[in-house]
N, C-alpha and C positions, 0 to 999 in steps of 0.2 A: 472289865468284866471279863469272867472266866470263861473259857470254851462251854463249858457243862452248861452257864448260867445261859451263854449266847443259844445253844443248842434247844434248851428247853423254852426259853423267850419265842423261838423260830414255830416250835410245837403251838405256843399258845397262839401265836399271830397268826399263824395256818389256819386253827381251828378258830379262831374270832375272824378270819377272812370270809371260811366257807359260812360260818355263823352270820355274819353280815351280810353276805348275799342271798343266804334265805330270809335273812329279817327285811333286806330291800326288796326282795321279790313282795314278801306280802305286804310290805308298805306301800308299795307303788301299787298293786291292787284296789288297796284300801283307799291308796288317793284318788284312782281312776273312779271307783264307786262314790265314794267322797262328793267329786267334782260334778259326776251324772246327779248327782243326789240334789245337791248346791242348785243346779241348772233345774233341776225339775221343781225343787222349790222357787226361786225365782221366777216362771214362767208360772206356776200356779197362784203366785203372790199378782203377777202381774192382769193373768186373766181374771181374778177374782173384783180386780178393783176396776179393770178397765168396764164389766158388767154393773158393777154399784153406779159407775159413772153415767154408763147410757140411760141406767135406768132413772139416775137423776135427772140426767137434762132431759129425758122425755116429761117426767113430772113437771119441770120448770118450762119448759113449751108449753105445756098444756097451760098453766097457769098464767105465762107471758099470753099468749092468744085471748082466753076470756077478757085480761085486763084490756088489751086493745081492741076489743069488739064491745066494750061497753059503748053505749049512746053517750051516757054523763060525759064521755071524757073529751070530745071536742069543747064543749062549753069549759068547764074546766081549766082546759089548757090556754084559751080563747081570755080567760078574764084573771089567767093567774090565778086561780083558788085553791091554794097547795091546799088547804082543810077539805078541801074537795078531792084532791088528791088520794091525801090519807084515807078519805074512807073508799075510795076505789081498790086500794091494795089491802082494805082491811083485811078482807076475807081470807087472803091468800097468808094472810102474817099471822092471823088467830089458827091457822088449819097448822102451822108449823112455826116456830117461832126463834127457829133458824135462819128463817126467810131474811133477806133484805132487798130493799125496790130503790132505785135509785132512775130519776129521771134527767135529761138533759138537753138542751134546744142545740140547733143548728151551729153555734158557735163553740160547741163541747162546753158549753159553761155547767155546772149542777146546777139544777132547780129545785130540785126537792129529793128529800131522802128519807127512808125511813127508819135511818140510823138515830138513836137518841145521845149519842157521843157528843161531847162539846166540839170536838175537833173534826170536823166532818172530812175525810177521806176519800175523795169519790173509790166507788166499787170497780171500775176500769180507768187507766191512762189513756192519755191522749192518743196515742197510735190506734189504741182501741177502736176507741169513738169514732178517728177517720175513717176507716176501714168501715163499720157499720152504716158509717152516713152516704159510705160508697156504692151501698149493694144492699137490696132489700133482702138477701138472706139470712138466715139466723145464724148467729157466729157462739159458739161453745169453746170455752176454756177455762183454766183456773185463774184466778184472781189473787195477788196478796197487797189488799190496799193496807194493810197496818201491820204492825210487829209482829203481832200473836194469831192474826186472822187469814184465816185462806177461805177462798168461794170459788166454788163450781158455778160460774157465771155465763146467764143464756143472754143474749143483747139482740135489738129487733129495731129497724130504725122502722118512724111513723110519719106520717104526714096528715096534719091539721092544717085547712085554709090556706092552703098553698105553701106553711112553713112545716122545714124536716126536724124532726128531733129522733133521741134514743131513748130507749126504753129498756132498765138492764136492771135484771132482775136472778139473786144468788142465794145459792144456798152453802149455808156453814160445812164446811169438811168436818167440824168438830163431831156431826153426827153421823158420820158415815163411817167414821170411827169404831162405833159400834158394833154395824152391818158388818163392818170387816173382818172384826174379831170374832162375831158368830160364824162368819162364812171357813175362817184358815184357821181357827181354834187356838192363835195366838194373843200376845197384847199386842195392840196399836196403837198407833203415836206419828204425831208430825214433828216433824225437825225441822227447823230452822237452817237455813245456808252457814252458820256458825258453831252448828253440830248442838244446837240446846232445845229439848223437847218443850212444845209448844202446847201441845195439846196431848191427852190421851186416855186410852178405857181406863188406867191403870198410873195416876199424872207422877205418883212421888215415887215410882219404880225405878225410873233411870235418871234422878234429879241427881244433879252433880256427875253424871257421866260424860266424858269427851267422845260426842259421836260424831265430828268434824268430816270423818273418813265417811258419812254416808250419805253426803250432799252433790255429789258429783255424778255418780252413776251406781247402773244396779249390782250389787253386791250382796253376798250371804257368804258371813263371819261371824265367828263364835268370841264372844269375851267372858270375862270375871267382872262381877258387880264388887261393892265394896262388900256385900258380904260374903263374898267366895262363892257365888252360886253362877254356874255357866250357864250362858245364854246364846241360842242360836238368832242371829238378825239377819234380817233380809230387809234391804233397803230398795226403794223403787224413785227415783226421783221424779217430783212434780215439776211440768215442763208450763211455763209463764207462754203468753201469745206471741212471744220471739222465741219460742223454742228454745228458751235458756233456763236452766234449774231456778228453782225460785225457792226451792223446800226437798222436803224427801217424805215419803211415806214407810214407818219403819214396824217391821212384824216381828215381836218377841217371842221365841219359844224357851222354856226352863228345861234345859237338858241336865240339869244337874247329877241325878240319879244314873242317868246313861251313861254321862264321861264318867263318873265313879268306877261303876261297874266295870268299863274299857278299860281305865288305869289298872286296876286292880289284876285283870288278865295280863296285860300287858307285862307288869310288876312279876306275876309268877311265871310267867316263860323265861323272861330275863333271867331273875334268879337260879332257874334251873340249870339254861344256859351257861350262865358262870360258873354254878359247882363245877359241870361237867369238865368246864375247860382246863379249871385249876388243878382239877383231881390230874386229870391228863399231863397237865405241867408239872406237879409233885413228883408223880411218877417217874417220867422221864428225867427229871435234875436226880432225883436217888438215883438211880442205874445208873448215869454219868458220872456221879461222885465218884463212885466205888471202881469204875472201870478207866479213869483217870488221873488217879493218885501219882502212877508213876511219873508221867506226862508232866504233871503238874510239879514234880521236884525237880527235872530237867530244866523246865522254865525256870524256876527260881534261880538254880545254878547260872544260866543264862543271862538273865537279869540282873546279878552281880556282876559277872564279867563285863557287860556292858557300862557298868559304872565304876570300872574301874578294882573291884575287889576281886584280885587273884587269888585268894586264898578259896574260897568256894570252890566244889569237888562234886561231881556226881558220884552219888550213891554206887558201891559196888554190886550191890546184888541187883541194883536197875540194871547193870550196864552187861548181865548175864543171862535178860528177859530174851527172850525170843520175839519175833515180829516187830512191829514199828518201835515199842515203847524200848525194848534192848538198844535199836540202831540209833535213835534219838541220844542217849545216855552217853555209849561209847563216843559217837560224833561229838557230843560238849564236853569230853576227856580230851581229846586230841585236840579240839579249837583251844580250850583251855594252856594245852604245853606250846602251843604257837605261838599264845599272847604271852608269855613267860620270855619268850625269846625277843620278841618284838619291844618288850618293853625294856629289856637291857640295851638294845642297836638306840630306842628314842631317847635313853636318858643322856648317851654321850651327846647326839647330834646337838642336843639342848645345852648343852654344858658351851659347845661349839659357838654356838649361835648368840647364845646369851654374852661371850667376851666381844662377839662382832658390833651387835648391837650396842653395846655400851662405847665402845671405840667409836662408833658412826654417828652417835646422840650427841657427843663430845664435840665432837668438830662440827656439828649444825649449828650447837649453842651459841660456840663462836662465832660464826658466820652472821647467825642472826643478829647481833649486836649493832652491826653495821645498817640495821633495815631503822624506817619511822617506827612510831610506835605502835600502832595498830599492825601492821603487819608483821610486827616482833613478837607479838603478843599470839596473833594467828598461828605462828611457827613453834612457840615455845608451847601451846595448847596440845599441837599435835605430837610434836614431842613428847611431851607428859602422856600421855595417853597410858594406861596402864596393859603391857604385852609381856614384860619379862616375866614375871610369874606363872605366865601361862604356857604351859607344856604342850598341847593341842595345837598351838596357834603359829601355822607354819609360814603366815603371810605378813611377818612383819618387816622384812627384810623390806618386801616388795612394798610394803606402807612408807617405808623408810627413804626408801627408792622416790616416791611417789612425792611425801615431803618436801624432797632435797629439790625435786622439779618444780615444784611450786614455788618453793623460794627463792629459783630462779628466776621463775616469771615475776615475781613481787620486786627482785632487786630491775627486774628491765621497767616494770611500771612506775617502781618510785623515780629511775633515771628519766623516765619519759616526762613524768608529773612534774619534775623540776627543769624541763626545758619548757614546759609549756607553763610554767607560774613565771618563769626569769621573761620568757615573751609579752604575759599579760602585764608584770611590774615593769617592763619598759614602753608598751601601750598605753599604760592609764598616767606613767607619767607624762609622757607626750599630752596624751587629751587633757590633764591635771593643768600642767603649763597653756594649752591653748585654750581651756574654759576661762583659767585667769587672765589670760590677757583679754580675752572677748568680753570680761564683766568689766574691767579696766577703760575699754572704749565705749562701752554702755553707758558706764558712770561720766564720761568725757562728754558724751553725746548727750545724757539727761541734763549736764550741766550747761552746757552750750544751748538747749531748748532753751531752756528756763531763762539762759542770760538777755534772750533776744525777746522776751515780754516784758511790758514796761514795769515797770517796780515802786514810782511814786507819781502821786494823783497829777492829774492834768492841771497845769497854773492859771487854776481860776477858780472862782468862790462861788460860782451861779450852780453850781453841779456838785453833788458826792459821787463818787464811783468806786465801787466794792467788787472784787473779781475773786473766781476761786479755779482751782485746775486741780485735778488730780488725774493723771496718768495711768490707765491700768497695766500697762507696762513702765519697761525702763525709761522707754521714750513716747511719744501719743503722737498722732494726729489733728488732734483740736489745737485750735490757738484763739490769741483774740489780741486786739491792740486800740487802742486812743490816742489820741494826739490832736494838736491844732491845727487846723488850715491855716487859720490867721486869728487877731485878735479876739473876734466874738463867734467865732464857729469851731465845733468841735467835733471829729470825725472817730466813730465807732465802730468796731464790726468784730465776729464771733463767727469762726470756722468749725467744720468739720470734712479732714481728708479721707477719703477711703482706706480701708485698711488699718493695720497698727504696726508697732516699731519702726525700725530705722528708715524704711522706705518714705513712710505715713509722714515721719519727723522731717525728713530731708525736702518733700515737696509742701508741706506746711512752711517750711524756713522760705521755700521759693516764691509760695504763693505772698506770705506774710511781706518780704522785701519788694515785690513787683508791685504790690498795692499800694503801698507806704509812698515807692515811687510815683506811681501815676498820679496818687491824689495830692503832690505835690503844683499837679500842674493843670490838672482837671478838677471843677467844682462843684459836676453836675454826676451825683451819684452812679445813674443808668450809663453817662458816658465811661466810668471811672472802671465802673465794673464790668462794661463791653469789652476796652480794652486789655483788664486783667486776664478776660475769658479766649480774648484772640492770642495773647502771649503764653498763655498756661496748655492752648494747644496745640503750639510749634513745639515737635522733638517729645511730644507725649509718648513715647515708643511703650511703657506700660501702661497704658491705658488707665491711669488714676484719674480721680474728678475729687471735687470738691465741694461741697454745700454750704452757703456762706450768707449771711445779714451783714449789708453794710451799709451804715446810714452818716449824715452830717447833723448835730445840731445847731439850732441858730439859741445860744444862751441869752439874749436881749428878748427874741421873739418867743422864745420855745416853738417854733416850729420845728420839724424834727423828719426830713426825708430820707427812704430810705430805699432799697433794694432788695428783697429775698429771695435766694439763687438756689431754689430747692431747700432751706432750711428750716427746722421748726419754727413755727408764729410766735415771737415775743409774747410776753403778756405785759400789760401798760397795768398797774395797781394804782387806783384812782382812790382821792380821799373819801373816807366813810366806807372803805371794805369794798369796792366796788370793782370788780377784775373786768379787763378787757380785753379777749384775744386778738392779735391783727390779723389780719387776713391773711387765708394759706397764700404759697408761693405761687405766680403762675409762670415762674418763670424755670427754665432747668437749671442742674448743677453746674458748675464752671466746669473746665478742661474735658469736655463732652463734644462739644462740637463748634467751631469756630464760624466768627460772620452773624453770629446771632444779635439781636437788640434784646434788652431787658427793658421788664415794665419798672416805673418808680411810683411809690406809694408815697402819703403826706399824711404828718399826723402833727398835734398841736397837744402837745405836756405842757400841765398848769403847774404851778407851786406846788410842792410836797408829794408829786406824783412821783412813780419810780416805773422806770421801763426793765424789765427783766428777761436778758435775754442769753438762751441755753443750747446746749448741744443735745444729742439723743442719748447721752450717758445718763440723762435723769430719765427722761419718760422710758428709757427700755431697761433700767435697774431692775432686777430679778429678785424674786424672795426665795428660800428653800424649796417652795413647790412648783417653784417656774414661773409665776405669776409676775407680769410687768407693772413696773409704778403706774403707767401711763396717764394719759392727758387727764383721765378725770382725777383721780388723785390728785395731781399736779395742781387744777383749778379750785377742789378741794380746802387744798394745804393753801392757797392765796388767799381765798377768802375767809378763814379761819384764823389765820398767822396776824398776829398783834404786831407792826412793823414799824419801828420808827426811826430808821436809817439805813441806807443802803447795805451797809457791813451784817447788820440783822438781817439783812434781806437773804444771803447767800449763807450766814450762818444756820439761820433759822432751815430754810431748804436743805442742806446736807446733813443736818440734823433729822429731817423728817426721811429723808432717802437710805441713810443708814439705819434709822429705826425698821423701815419694811423689809429691808435688805437683811436684816438678825446674821444670822453666823454665815449667808450667800457672799460667795468670793465676785468681786466686782468683776463686770464682765468688759466696761468700754470706757472710756475714758470720760470723766463729769467733769466740766465747765460750765462758767456760766457768769456774766455781768450783771452786775444791779445799778443804774445810771437814775439818780433821785435830784430831781431840779428843785433847789434850794428855794425858800419863802425869805431869804433874807441874807446878804454878805456873810461869813463868816471869817474872824481872823486868823486862826489857821487850819490846815485840813490835817484830817487822822491817813492813816497809813489804808492804801486803795485794796487791800485785800490780802488775800492770802494763797500761794501757789504751792500746791504741795508735788 
């Protein structure tokens, strides 16, 4: 933008500023007058409305006193004669159809209403009735019993034969709108809290207008309606008995003609002011254009020199001018001469620097070949940045020096990375060798653990035994065993060692070995378990314990003597689908405390019945939602399963557990034994079961 334009604009802006200050002064005065006028309108509306309310309330009190003074009232209320009550209030209703009368008893229930609506909404609410029953004074207020009806209500407590009640007499506020319009000379409306006009002296005037701004506080405001008429609106909130707004009285004056007249006057004033300011700006612009032509020519030469065009030169006539314009032209001519000398020197320096840059770049590219891919690409990108053709760039050598420093840092960082990678590789190889060795040892431990479990059925045809064991880890803490104590007695045991992994597996092996050794000399289950507990408590520094179920089965008589040391109670699957749960253990787990005595139980197993022993890996199996399989699901499976052999029992139970677990991981060792007493001897024995 040229200087003359800026000066002209400055003059225009100053004129606009002066005009704006004057306009602001007039506007502030008009705003103050408008604010005072609105306060006067709001106060006048409130005074007129309060006077109408007082007159109407006095009229309602007179009618209420006449109704309560009627001698026929006690008899009508005593006999609950509703028709008689209607007759008592008929004169008031006939005098004004906007009246409404409600009778309430001392329980605040509506006895009778003069309203003929199907849905009888009480004229006053529960709190209003409670306040009226508490005092003999007359209560006056505005009620909003239904969506489109507002009433000015007076209530009075009465007493008939020792019974209290409340008489509520109200007048619809719609009637008061006509009186309000007559007093104020405005259109009057009732507006609900949603901003919708529910009644008015000219109902269709504000249909569809958004009036929600009128519902909360007194306000005077001007709006346009849909026909672009200008209205001045004065709103007065209507307060309910709890002093909260329930609606708004709205007065509307049509000020369209006054508004249009004011707009015409404002437009005339603004147009005149704009013309004066435009004329001043035009005169200043023309004068400055003629006076600044030599200066503009000198500025054009300076701009050409700034862009490197040394062919531009100031006019000789301008250099001979007196005063500032001539001095500027002569200074521009001297500056042009110095720039020509500088150009020659700069071209020479550029040629020397370009030769140095090419040599340094070539050496840096050779050094970058020894870096890794990412570092080499970073250095090559920095070296390929355009700078050789830029004569004004004096920092190229400095950037090359920074690139050299960055490349030195990358070389050192690459060397450090190689050292770190070599150390990490050495550690990874050592860890991999240790992990491989540990896996081999765990596999050997798993094989040894499984090898000590029985793999063949007992040498008898009196029972059918099936087993199942699935460790949660490579080695587990569960174990089972069965062996013949003599020719007609079979010992059966199942146990669960606390914890998992190798410590539990070793403790399991010790417990099984000790049990089998003790059972060779003692024949009473309680004594066997007692001896086993004492030996496990000795030198038990790891404080491990084991839950155990041990029993001896008489193959001839079917008697089964057992001891349950803190283990899950086994199930006896009787013929016909009946399931019996053995009593819960009253004995503690083993290896907790030495010197304990253990209680012994007794059970009779009939031909065809199956005894199911299991560990908590069955009942504590979890599904993806975290629910446990539990004892109830185990009993439900046992009652519903169609089991015709001990092997079928273990396989069916495993299928039920796997179906419940869905995709959830196995949390604990799963071990179970099914011992079925056969009805008759068989020639051959099937495999005893499955161990995984």
